[in-house]
C-alpha positions, 0 to 999 in steps of 0.5 A: 279838329282841335285837341284839348290840352290837359286842363291842370292848374297854372304854374303861377296858380300853384306857386300862389297857393303855395305862397298862401299856405306858407304865409297863412302857417306862419301867421296861425302860428304866431296869431293863431286863427284870428290872423287877417286874411288881408295880412296873409295875403300881404306876406304871400305877396298876392291880392286877398282875392287871390287867397279867396280864389284858392280858399274861399273861407278862412276855415278852408285855408286853416283846414289846409294848413292843419292837414298839411302839418297833420301829413308831416307828422304822419311822414315823420312816423312813417320814417320811423316805422320804415327805418331798418333799425327800429330803436333808431327809427323810434328815437328820430321820430319822436325827436322830430316830432317833439321839434315840430310840436314845439314849432306848432305853438299850440296852433292845433289846439286853437284851430280845433276850437275855432273850426271844430267841423273843419276836418274829419278829426276822428279819422286824422286821430285814428290814423295818428294813433294807429302809426303811433302803435306800429312804431311802438310794436316794432321797437318793443319787439327789439326789447329795448323799450319798457313793455309798459310804454303805451300809445297813450304815454307818447300823446301824453309826453307829446302834449306836454311839449305845448309849453315850449312854444318856439323853443326847438332846442328845448323840445328836443332835450325833453325828447332825449329825456323821454327816450331815456325814460322809455327805454328798458334798463339794461339787465 
């Protein structure tokens, strides 16, 4: 009788996948979705065939990078929601989101344009907006945030960061101005 060992990904395959995603993220952020697979493979120090074994098309690779990035944004907002001090959680989430947006270098816009059916954008947006609304609800309950501030205001201000393209310090400074503008003035 032979017992089969659990069949999972080999550690080198997991490592290669991570290297490919990291290299693709870096390439997509500088070159957009037009980044060549061959160059992504070179930067990941794997053969192009290894890239295609993990990601049969450039679209699937770009979708993985986009999804990973979206999960990171969600985790930032979720951390802000989980902070026992809603104001501090709000401020930290905004500063981190703005820094991430500056690093995005408009990849999100290019990805959505190039691969409009790669992921369920509507579901991702709905989850993002729901989380942002909860972050706002918690901080508004403290009285520290202007009552008229809405999720659309956060989205608008986050979109404004697109012009910062890689300038994280400038994006974080802008975030502090936004936080100050959203704060309820002292009575």
